[in-house]
C-alpha positions in Angstrom: 106.3 57.3 7.5 108.3 58.6 4.9 110.4 55.9 5.1 108.0 53.2 5.0 106.5 55.1 2.2 109.7 54.4 0.4 110.5 51.3 0.9 107.2 49.9 0.7 106.3 50.9 -2.8 109.3 48.7 -4.3 108.1 45.9 -2.1 104.8 46.7 -4.0 106.1 46.3 -7.0 108.8 43.0 -6.1 106.1 40.8 -4.6 103.7 39.9 -7.8 106.5 39.4 -9.7 107.7 37.3 -7.2 103.8 35.4 -6.6 104.7 35.4 -10.6 107.2 33.5 -10.8 106.7 31.3 -8.1 103.2 30.2 -10.4 105.2 29.6 -13.1 108.5 27.8 -11.4 106.3 25.6 -10.3 104.2 25.3 -13.6 107.8 24.6 -14.9 109.3 22.1 -12.4 106.8 19.7 -13.4 107.3 19.8 -16.8 111.2 19.4 -16.5 110.6 16.8 -14.0 108.0 14.9 -16.6 110.0 15.2 -19.8 113.0 14.6 -18.2 111.7 10.8 -17.3 110.1 10.6 -20.7 113.2 11.4 -22.8 117.3 12.6 -22.2 117.5 16.5 -22.2 120.3 18.7 -24.2 121.5 22.0 -24.2 118.8 22.6 -26.9 116.2 21.1 -24.4 117.9 23.4 -22.0 117.6 26.2 -23.4 114.2 25.6 -24.7 113.0 25.5 -21.1 115.1 28.6 -19.9 113.5 30.7 -23.1 109.9 29.5 -22.2 110.0 30.2 -18.8 111.0 33.8 -20.0 108.2 34.1 -22.5 105.5 32.9 -20.2 106.7 35.3 -17.4 105.8 38.1 -19.6 102.5 36.8 -20.7 102.2 36.5 -17.1 102.8 40.0 -15.9 100.8 41.9 -19.3 97.7 39.7 -18.6 97.6 39.6 -15.3 98.0 43.3 -14.8 94.7 44.0 -15.6 92.6 43.3 -12.4 89.3 42.1 -14.2 91.2 39.7 -16.5 93.4 38.1 -13.3 90.1 38.1 -11.9 88.4 36.1 -14.6 91.1 34.1 -14.3 91.3 32.7 -10.9 87.8 32.3 -11.1 87.8 30.6 -13.9 91.0 28.2 -12.3 88.7 27.1 -9.4 86.9 24.4 -11.6 91.2 22.9 -12.4 90.5 21.6 -8.8 88.0 19.1 -9.2 90.0 17.5 -11.9 93.5 17.9 -9.9 93.3 14.2 -8.7 92.9 12.5 -11.9 95.4 14.4 -13.6 98.2 13.3 -10.6 96.9 9.5 -10.8 97.6 9.9 -14.8 101.0 10.8 -15.1 102.8 7.8 -14.0 100.7 6.0 -16.3 101.5 8.5 -19.7 105.1 8.3 -18.8 105.3 4.9 -18.8 103.4 5.1 -21.8 106.0 6.8 -23.4 109.1 4.8 -22.4 107.2 1.8 -23.7 106.6 3.3 -26.7 109.8 4.8 -26.9 111.5 0.8 -26.0 109.7 -0.9 -28.1 110.1 2.1 -31.7 106.9 2.9 -31.7 105.3 6.4 -32.5 101.8 5.4 -32.1 99.3 3.0 -31.0 96.0 2.9 -32.6 92.8 3.7 -31.3 89.2 1.5 -31.8 86.4 3.4 -31.0 83.4 2.0 -29.2 80.4 3.7 -31.6 80.1 4.1 -34.8 81.0 7.7 -35.5 82.3 8.1 -39.3 85.5 9.0 -37.9 88.6 10.0 -40.1 92.0 7.4 -40.3 94.1 10.4 -39.1 92.2 10.5 -35.2 92.1 7.2 -34.6 96.0 7.2 -33.0 96.9 7.9 -29.6 97.2 11.1 -29.4 99.3 12.7 -26.6 100.5 9.5 -25.6 97.4 8.7 -23.6 95.1 5.6 -24.2 92.2 6.0 -26.4 94.3 9.1 -27.5 91.0 11.8 -28.0 88.7 9.8 -27.2 89.6 9.1 -23.8 87.2 10.5 -20.8 90.6 10.8 -18.2 92.6 12.4 -21.3 89.1 15.0 -22.0 89.4 15.9 -18.1 92.6 16.1 -17.6 93.3 18.1 -20.6 93.3 21.7 -19.1 96.4 20.3 -16.4 98.5 18.9 -19.2 98.4 22.2 -21.1 98.6 24.6 -17.9 102.1 22.5 -17.3 103.2 21.8 -20.7 102.6 25.6 -20.8 104.1 27.0 -17.6 100.7 28.1 -16.4 100.1 30.0 -19.3 97.1 28.2 -21.1 94.0 30.3 -20.3 96.5 33.6 -20.1 96.8 32.5 -24.0 93.6 32.1 -24.9 92.3 35.3 -23.2 94.0 36.6 -26.5 91.8 34.8 -28.4 88.5 36.8 -26.0 89.6 40.1 -26.2 88.4 39.3 -29.9 85.1 39.1 -29.4 82.9 42.3 -28.4 81.1 42.3 -24.9 77.4 41.4 -25.1 75.4 39.2 -25.8 74.4 39.0 -30.0 76.6 37.1 -31.6 76.5 33.4 -32.6 79.2 32.0 -32.7 80.6 28.7 -33.1 83.8 27.2 -31.6 85.6 24.6 -34.2 87.0 21.7 -32.0 85.9 22.8 -28.5 87.6 20.6 -26.6 86.1 21.0 -23.5 85.5 24.1 -24.1 87.6 25.5 -21.5 88.0 28.9 -22.3 83.9 29.9 -22.9 83.8 30.0 -18.9 86.3 32.4 -18.7 84.7 34.8 -21.5 81.4 34.5 -20.1 83.0 36.0 -16.6 84.1 38.9 -19.0 80.6 39.7 -20.2 81.2 37.7 -23.4 77.6 35.7 -22.9 76.9 35.0 -26.1 75.1 32.2 -28.1 78.1 29.8 -28.3 78.0 26.4 -30.6 80.8 23.7 -29.9 81.4 21.3 -31.9 84.5 18.2 -32.0 84.9 14.6 -32.6 85.7 13.4 -29.4 82.2 11.9 -27.2 84.7 12.4 -24.1 84.9 15.8 -24.7 82.0 16.8 -25.7 80.8 14.6 -22.1 83.3 16.9 -20.3 82.5 20.0 -21.8 78.7 18.9 -20.6 80.1 17.9 -17.0 81.7 21.4 -16.3 78.4 23.1 -17.0 79.0 25.2 -20.4 77.0 28.0 -21.6 77.0 26.3 -25.2 75.2 24.4 -27.3 77.7 20.6 -28.3 77.8 18.5 -31.2 79.7 15.7 -32.2 80.5 16.5 -35.5 84.0 16.7 -38.2 84.8 19.8 -38.7 85.4 18.9 -42.4 81.7 18.4 -43.4 79.5 20.5 -41.1 75.5 21.1 -41.6 75.0 21.9 -44.7 72.3 24.2 -43.1 75.1 26.1 -41.5 76.0 28.0 -45.1 76.6 31.5 -43.8 75.1 31.2 -40.4 77.9 32.5 -37.9 78.7 35.8 -36.8 82.3 34.3 -35.7 83.8 31.8 -35.7 87.0 30.6 -33.3 89.5 27.8 -33.7 92.5 27.0 -31.1 95.0 24.1 -31.5 93.4 22.4 -34.1 95.2 22.9 -36.8 98.8 21.2 -36.2 97.0 18.4 -35.2 95.5 17.5 -38.8 97.2 16.2 -42.0 97.4 19.1 -45.1 94.2 18.1 -47.1 92.4 18.2 -43.6 93.2 21.4 -43.1 92.2 22.5 -46.4 88.9 20.8 -45.8 88.1 22.7 -42.7 89.2 26.1 -43.4 86.6 25.6 -46.4 84.0 25.1 -44.1 84.8 27.6 -41.8 84.8 30.0 -44.8 81.7 28.6 -45.4 80.0 28.7 -42.5 81.1 32.7 -41.2 78.3 35.3 -42.4 80.1 37.5 -44.8 82.2 40.5 -43.0 82.0 37.8 -40.6 85.3 37.5 -38.2 87.1 34.0 -37.5 89.4 34.0 -34.7 92.0 31.7 -35.1 94.9 30.2 -32.3 98.0 27.7 -32.3 101.4 27.1 -32.1 104.0 29.5 -33.2 105.6 28.7 -36.7 108.5 29.0 -38.1 109.8 32.5 -38.8 107.9 33.2 -35.4 110.2 32.5 -32.9 114.2 32.1 -32.7 116.1 29.0 -33.4 116.1 28.3 -29.6 112.4 28.4 -28.9 111.7 26.7 -31.8 114.8 23.8 -31.1 112.6 21.4 -29.0 109.0 21.4 -30.9 110.5 18.5 -32.7 110.6 16.2 -29.8 106.8 17.0 -29.4 106.0 14.3 -32.2 108.0 12.0 -29.8 106.8 12.5 -26.6 102.5 14.1 -27.5 102.3 12.1 -30.6 102.2 15.2 -32.7 102.5 13.1 -36.0 101.2 16.4 -37.9 102.9 18.9 -35.9 106.3 20.0 -38.0 104.4 19.6 -41.1 102.3 22.6 -39.6 105.5 25.0 -38.7 105.7 25.3 -42.1 102.5 25.9 -43.5 101.4 29.5 -45.1 98.8 30.4 -42.7 97.7 33.4 -44.4 98.1 32.2 -48.0 95.5 29.4 -47.1 92.9 31.6 -45.4 93.1 33.8 -48.7 92.2 30.6 -51.0 89.3 30.8 -48.9 88.0 34.2 -48.9 89.7 35.0 -45.4 92.0 38.0 -45.4 94.1 38.4 -42.0 93.6 41.7 -40.5 96.0 40.9 -37.6 98.3 38.9 -36.2 99.8 39.1 -32.5 102.2 36.6 -30.8 100.9 35.0 -27.1 103.8 33.0 -25.6 104.2 29.4 -27.8 100.6 30.8 -29.8 99.8 32.9 -32.6 96.7 34.7 -33.0 95.5 35.5 -36.4 92.1 37.6 -36.4 90.7 37.6 -40.0 87.5 38.7 -41.9 85.8 36.9 -44.6 85.3 38.9 -47.8 82.1 39.9 -49.5 
């Protein structure tokens, strides 16, 4: 029995790491296959993938070492099974779209909305190289799988950084700016963050996806550059996840001003977006230039040069915490006053 105990201890440590490596490796192989099909890979890309694999492994091990977070993740990911067939059916179409645009020298294609909502001009493009861009219901329903493959299974793990900054309970009024399908809310709810949530987004399709997935939130179609006048100092806490890299600078400035306006004095903004220049090595950042082509992210490179603390300070928001969560950075800010 002593020998079994001595052998069993290291085995118990190795097995979780093997399961994690299998999970990350499965998503990484999907990402590499799609990337290589649409774009030729060079040494910079291969180095990027190696660093990304190691980074995803590290985050998996850090977050999943907490049994409660591991259980919440497992339960939250079950809903992804409903949209997996739709995602698999969309892969060939999306890769073919990238190749078509490459052959014809096209960076982006115009999207024509079917409703009368006053969309900003920059929004009417085929973001992520998908037909109808942000207005596509298919894109909305498969969004979580897109970023799950892109981040090698770490999509929900990165957003755990946002959830960790929200107190437990049900006493706060929280606004999620550009909520999309609001996937993180179900994960937060499972971890006793059962607050009063409001989500706003430009896309009726992403909001419809959030409703189909039964988010416990008030969901409104709205441009974050111009929120409701009566919302001044309305919310205790704001979240903003992966928005700024999709906006031109003037829009970023207006959204920041509006977030500062609707947040109560002393309130908290929990902000997450992609890492920027200076946050990572040149090897880790090397393939980001391909985002503009492969994912049609026309403002991504400019975002990586944006001075976020300086931007927020202009609007009375002070950085109190900065953390890196794999390919994302987290900023926690307080509104002065």
